[in-house]
N, C-alpha and C positions, 0 to 999 in steps of 0.2 A: 901516525896519524894511518888508519887501516880506513880504505874507501872497497864501495863497492859499487860498481860496478852493470849496469842493466837495460838489456837488447830489449826489448820489447817483441814479443810476435806471441797469436794464439794457438799452432804451433809448438812454437821452441819461441820460448822467453830466456836469452841466456844471459848468463855472470861471470863478472871476475872481478875477482878480490887483489888488491895491490897494497902493499905497506909503503909508505913517504917518512923517506927520513933525510930535510932538503932535497938534495935536487936529484938521491940516489931512489929508486924503486927497485920495490922488493916482487916478485909473485908470489902469493899464498893460495889459490886457485881458481879456476875457469871449469864454466861445465854449462850445462843446461837444464831448462823442468818444460818436460814436454809434455801433450795433451795430445790424446787421442782424436784425432779429426772427426772419426764414429759418430763420437758420444758426444749428445744435446749439448750447446752453448752451455748452460749453467754450472754440467760436471765437467768440462772443459776450465772454466774459472779454477771453479775448485779446488784441483789436481792444482795450477798454478798460482792460484793463490796456500795453498800446505805448503809450495814446493818455495818459494817464497819466502813464506815463515820460516823454513828448514835453515834456507839459508841463511839466512840474518840472522837468526839466534846459532846458528857454529861458527860465523865467520864473528859477532858480535859487530858491526862495523861502527869508524865513527861520523860516517860520512858517503849517503848514497848518489851516483850519478846517475842518470836515467836520459838515454838518448830520446827528443820530440822525435817525431814520426811524420811523414810525407801526411799529404792526405791524398790517395791512388783514385782516377776517375771513378770505381766501384766504387758506391754511398757504402752498402752494404758489408763490404771488405776494411771498408777505414772504420764501420761502427765497430766488425768487433775486436778490429785493431786498437779503438782507441779503448775496449772492455779491459783486454788486456795491457793496455798500459795504462788503466788507472790503478790494476794491482799493483805493477812495478811501483807507482806514487804512493798509495795506500800505505802496501805493510811496512814499509822502508819507516814510512811516519807514526803509525802506531806503537810503533818500535822505540820511539823515540830518538831517529835517526835523521839526522837534515836528509835532504833532500832536495840536489839542483839537479836543472838541467840546461841538457846542449843539444843546440842544433848540430845535424847530422853534414852540416858543410863547417858548422867553428872544429868538430869533431875532425875530420877529413884536415882542414890548416892546421887544426894544433901539433898533429901529430906530423903532418908529408910537407907543410907548408903550403901547399894549393887546396880550396876547397874543391877543387873537383876533381878529387885523384878517385882512381877505382882500390875497390876490394883488395885486391894483390900487394897494395901501395901500404896499405893502412895495415894488413897481416903481416908487412916486413918487417914495420916499422915496430909494431908491437914486439914481436921477433929483437930489434936492437936492442928496443928499451928495458924487454922481459927477457934475457937470453935463457934462463930457466924453459920458458914455451916455445925454443927452437923445436926442442926433438920429440914433443907432444901433437897430436894430430889432433889440436881443436876444435869444433865445427867453427864454422864462419860466426854463427851471431856469441862465440862465446868469448872470440877475440875482439866480435863491435864492443860485445861487454868494456873487454880490459880497456879500448881503445876511451871510453868514456869512461874509464874511471883513470884512466894517464891523461886525459884533457882536462879533469875536475880539480886532480893534484896540480895541473900547469896552470890554472885559472885561479886556483884556493884565495882568496885572500885579495885576488886582486879584481875592481870592481869592473861589473858588464855590462 
């Protein structure tokens, strides 16, 4: 099964693609789709949407996993992030790809074993599970997207 992980963000939406065969994971691709913070919000959302469309089209995932976002104290920032997250939910769905959502705490617990793990610990476990990523200088949002994809691989077929 090919899984697309998405880590939504307005400036950078990370993506990671893994192949899963039983308990074996293979790295396919990772990166991010970026928008220019100086552009108007509608243009930024359009750029993100086009980028996610391109990723879904290029890698043809059979499932997509999206990290749920936390609500921060700045309501305006939360709303903008929610709009970017909507793209991560909508685009794969429109392509016929089932979308699953995972809380950041569950992603950390699935990879590291504790829900309050730090980003470097999650990145380390991504490297352990996907050794091909170790030599790459992946941005944090791409690493987080791979972590979400691996979480789905771990939980697929299990009741949540």
